[in-house]
TIDRENLUM-160133 format. One line per field, with one value per residue (C-alpha): residue number from 1; residue in three letters; x, y, z. Coordinates in nm, 3 decimals. Example, Ala and Ser with C-alpha at 12.3 -4.5 7.8 and 13.67 -1.06 7.14 Angstrom:
REM TIDRENLUM-160133
seq: c(1 2)
type: c(ALA SER)
x: c(1.230 1.367)
y: c(-0.450 -0.106)
z: c(0.780 0.714)
This chain:
REM TIDRENLUM-160133
seq: c(1 2 3 4 5 6 7 8 9 10 11 12 13 14 15 16 17 18 19 20 21 22 23 24 25 26 27 28 29 30 31 32 33 34 35 36 37 38 39 40 41 42 43 44 45 46 47 48 49 50 51 52 53 54 55 56 57 58 59 60 61 62 63 64 65 66 67 68 69 70 71 72 73 74 75 76 77 78 79 80 81 82 83 84 85 86 87 88 89 90 91 92 93 94 95 96 97 98 99 100 101 102 103 104 105 106 107 108 109 110 111 112 113 114 115 116 117 118 119 120 121 122 123 124 125 126 127 128 129 130 131 132 133 134 135 136 137 138 139 140 141 142 143 144 145 146 147 148 149 150 151 152 153 154 155 156 157 158 159 160 161 162 163 164 165 166 167 168 169 170 171 172 173 174 175 176 177 178 179 180 181 182 183 184 185 186 187 188 189 190 191 192 193 194 195 196 197 198 199 200 201 202 203 204 205 206 207 208 209 210 211 212 213 214 215 216 217 218 219 220 221 222 223 224 225 226 227 228 229 230 231 232 233 234 235 236 237 238 239 240 241 242 243 244 245 246 247 248 249 250 251 252 253 254 255 256)
type: c(MET GLN THR TRP ALA ILE ALA ASN GLN LYS GLY GLY VAL GLY LYS THR THR SER THR LEU CYS LEU GLY ARG ALA LEU ALA ASP SER GLY ALA ARG VAL LEU LEU VAL ASP LEU ASP PRO HIS ALA SER LEU SER HIS ALA PHE GLY VAL PRO ILE GLU PRO ALA PRO ALA GLY SER HIS ASP LEU PHE ALA LEU GLU PRO GLN THR ILE ALA ALA VAL ALA ARG ASP THR ALA ILE ASP GLY LEU GLN ILE VAL ALA ALA HIS SER ALA LEU ALA THR LEU GLU ARG ARG GLY ALA ASN GLU PRO GLY LEU GLY LEU ALA LEU ALA ARG ALA LEU GLN ASP ALA ARG THR GLN TYR ASP TYR ALA LEU LEU ASP CYS PRO PRO THR LEU GLY LEU LEU MET VAL ASN ALA LEU ALA GLY ALA ASP ARG LEU VAL ALA PRO THR GLN THR ASP PRO LEU ALA LEU HIS GLY LEU ASP ASP MET LEU ARG THR ALA ASP MET ILE GLU ARG SER ARG ARG ARG PRO LEU PRO ARG PHE ILE LEU PRO THR LEU HIS ASP ARG ARG THR ARG ALA GLY THR ARG SER LEU GLU LEU LEU HIS GLU ARG HIS GLY ARG HIS VAL TRP PRO GLY THR VAL PRO MET ASP THR ARG LEU ARG ASP ALA ALA ALA LEU THR ALA ALA ALA GLY VAL GLN SER ARG GLY THR ASP ALA TYR ALA HIS ALA ALA SER TRP LEU LEU GLU CYS ALA ILE ALA HIS GLN GLU ALA ALA)
x: c(0.874 0.663 0.917 0.792 1.013 0.950 1.029 0.953 1.219 1.150 1.285 1.138 0.824 0.821 1.008 1.227 0.970 0.706 0.962 0.997 0.678 0.500 0.796 0.696 0.347 0.387 0.620 0.410 0.129 0.423 0.555 0.917 1.025 1.361 1.432 1.680 1.828 1.991 1.997 2.428 2.276 2.106 1.925 1.708 2.028 2.065 1.697 1.793 2.186 2.399 2.721 2.880 3.232 3.327 3.179 2.916 2.827 2.547 2.403 2.747 2.814 2.515 2.691 3.057 3.286 3.177 2.860 2.753 2.405 2.142 2.229 2.548 2.513 2.096 2.145 1.847 1.663 1.483 1.217 1.084 1.065 1.251 1.591 1.777 2.001 2.176 2.382 2.681 2.811 2.994 2.685 2.715 2.969 2.788 2.626 3.022 3.050 2.741 2.786 3.092 2.877 2.581 2.497 2.454 2.175 1.969 2.256 1.956 1.669 1.930 2.046 1.623 1.584 1.849 1.665 1.277 1.242 1.449 1.161 0.748 0.803 1.139 1.020 1.339 1.410 1.515 1.694 1.542 1.713 1.705 2.005 2.134 1.998 1.654 1.631 1.753 1.505 1.232 1.375 1.317 0.981 0.670 0.574 0.568 0.483 0.493 0.452 0.414 0.364 0.020 0.106 0.188 0.485 0.507 0.231 0.503 0.750 0.470 0.425 0.779 0.862 0.521 0.675 0.945 0.747 0.625 0.956 1.107 0.763 0.810 1.210 1.139 0.796 0.587 0.379 0.478 0.197 0.163 0.052 0.029 0.022 -0.095 0.169 0.227 -0.140 -0.238 -0.563 -0.598 -0.405 -0.662 -0.324 -0.332 -0.726 -0.707 -0.360 -0.558 -0.802 -0.648 -0.456 -0.763 -0.904 -0.614 -0.502 -0.847 -0.820 -0.388 -0.435 -0.498 -0.821 -0.681 -0.419 -0.080 -0.098 0.083 0.310 0.603 0.615 0.733 1.010 1.131 1.335 1.471 1.073 1.001 1.293 1.228 1.123 0.865 0.797 0.548 0.163 0.054 -0.128 0.113 0.152 -0.167 -0.199 0.099 -0.116 -0.432 -0.214 -0.024 -0.325 -0.471 -0.159 -0.185 -0.569 -0.475 -0.242 -0.422 -0.734 -0.466 -0.359 -0.742 -0.756 -0.541)
y: c(2.387 2.102 1.921 1.554 1.268 0.948 0.771 0.497 0.340 -0.003 -0.157 -0.313 -0.204 0.018 0.352 0.404 0.232 0.466 0.779 0.657 0.612 0.922 1.138 0.943 1.023 1.418 1.410 1.351 1.545 1.821 1.897 2.003 1.736 1.650 1.264 1.351 1.015 1.009 0.646 0.477 0.184 0.413 0.203 0.489 0.572 0.254 0.217 0.552 0.351 0.602 0.418 0.356 0.382 0.677 0.847 0.991 1.359 1.341 1.398 1.361 1.680 1.850 1.876 1.881 2.139 2.362 2.184 2.197 2.327 2.110 2.247 2.103 1.800 1.694 1.515 1.434 1.126 0.964 1.089 1.444 1.700 1.451 1.525 1.335 1.451 1.045 0.876 0.669 0.454 0.776 0.896 0.707 0.875 1.158 1.045 1.094 1.416 1.454 1.484 1.698 1.960 2.143 2.277 1.969 1.869 2.185 2.187 2.007 2.187 2.480 2.310 2.321 2.624 2.770 2.549 2.612 2.797 2.586 2.263 2.202 1.938 1.744 1.409 1.282 0.916 0.803 0.558 0.322 0.482 0.713 0.990 1.220 1.163 1.142 1.412 1.621 1.507 1.601 1.882 2.004 1.884 2.004 1.680 1.321 1.063 0.728 0.415 0.097 -0.259 -0.358 -0.627 -0.675 -0.611 -0.296 -0.101 -0.144 0.039 0.275 0.373 0.444 0.690 0.952 0.901 1.017 1.259 1.435 1.441 1.667 1.826 2.001 2.048 2.261 2.434 2.400 2.137 1.804 1.686 1.330 1.062 0.698 0.481 0.116 -0.072 -0.428 -0.509 -0.858 -0.830 -1.227 -1.217 -1.252 -1.036 -0.826 -0.690 -0.728 -0.471 -0.269 -0.197 -0.150 0.151 0.270 0.263 0.453 0.699 0.827 1.102 1.023 0.751 0.695 0.522 0.286 0.024 -0.048 -0.412 -0.646 -0.623 -0.778 -0.507 -0.257 -0.456 -0.361 -0.092 -0.044 -0.012 0.224 0.510 0.427 0.678 0.535 0.415 0.116 0.044 -0.123 -0.262 -0.094 0.249 0.312 0.227 0.530 0.736 0.753 0.817 1.112 1.300 1.221 1.385 1.691 1.696 1.708 1.921 2.178 2.132 2.217 2.574 2.626 2.577 2.780)
z: c(0.594 0.826 0.955 1.094 1.318 1.213 1.499 1.745 2.001 1.917 1.553 1.373 1.312 0.952 1.052 0.760 0.484 0.654 0.538 0.274 0.189 0.360 0.158 -0.242 -0.095 -0.010 -0.322 -0.586 -0.471 -0.604 -0.237 -0.199 0.001 0.254 0.379 0.619 0.767 1.109 1.194 1.208 0.993 0.718 0.562 0.414 0.243 0.107 0.003 -0.231 -0.341 -0.164 -0.150 0.242 0.105 0.063 0.305 0.168 0.347 0.471 0.838 1.015 0.846 1.057 1.389 1.250 1.455 1.134 1.041 0.730 0.562 0.480 0.123 0.077 0.179 0.029 -0.254 -0.568 -0.560 -0.885 -0.742 -0.840 -0.558 -0.338 -0.183 0.079 0.307 0.362 0.686 0.748 1.038 1.210 1.338 1.644 1.780 1.860 2.167 2.315 2.179 2.303 2.673 2.629 2.392 2.584 2.218 2.030 2.123 1.870 1.594 1.386 1.450 1.375 1.027 0.944 1.049 0.776 0.523 0.571 0.242 0.032 0.127 0.213 0.483 0.605 0.709 0.930 0.975 1.366 1.556 1.781 2.038 2.255 2.251 2.133 1.756 1.854 2.103 1.824 1.581 1.865 1.935 1.558 1.513 1.425 1.485 1.564 1.353 1.527 1.299 1.528 1.446 1.592 1.827 2.196 2.211 1.982 2.155 2.505 2.302 2.181 2.529 2.550 2.300 2.362 2.728 2.503 2.349 2.670 2.790 2.550 2.471 2.815 2.792 2.485 2.647 2.297 2.178 1.998 1.868 1.742 1.559 1.556 1.240 1.279 1.011 0.965 1.026 0.993 1.019 1.001 1.357 1.675 1.834 1.541 1.578 1.972 1.929 1.707 1.901 2.215 2.039 1.923 2.286 2.449 2.180 1.969 1.791 1.746 1.578 1.182 1.119 0.873 0.867 0.650 0.545 0.582 0.177 0.048 -0.212 0.061 0.143 -0.241 -0.244 -0.547 -0.675 -0.382 -0.502 -0.842 -1.066 -1.184 -0.850 -0.729 -0.720 -0.431 -0.137 0.112 -0.118 -0.141 0.197 0.316 0.041 0.211 0.539 0.424 0.330 0.687 0.821 0.599 0.726 1.060 1.043 0.872 1.182 1.406 1.230 1.193 1.604 1.635)
């Protein structure tokens, strides 16, 4: 199983949409895919219609004193081959526990290890803050996929994210390959065009050659999570991005 952390320390760059659409693209190709919602706001869970009350079993239970397995908390979706581990606002309380329970930083990695034969891919939708949940995701991930909006402020947020990735990479003592997806791109604006150029100048081969355009149909969660799905410029772009990420993974394996 390959584990992808979908993360950026800036909000509003399309992390949840990227997790959903990349996961769907992988499932549509025949892969067994798990989405793990690690954001206390639970936007990914809401997109799949997971109710808020009663509190759903989900990712919070992976950090319990007697942790649940992923098999116990994963739930089916309307999309063949795609399951989700839901989030709940109680995830926000984990930061306080983390100060007194050092082993909590590897709880997610242990849960994913136990589920490695059940899925081909696990995609982790991370909160936009550096804390216990993001550290767990990066510690357990095989790669970082960082969506970033093509505007100047988003590029600063990406720099913070990549510095965090470097820190986690040193701590875990194994590589954390990183890949950058330009999202919410408006080619009509000068700022968007220049920001995209800067992305490629600074990060080269780590940047997907394409872009996810501004597309209002990507806001329709009900359509994106339905069995039939939706086809649009945005979903087509994510399908191409998923193919690029898979090609990069194959190239990395061959180089190793």
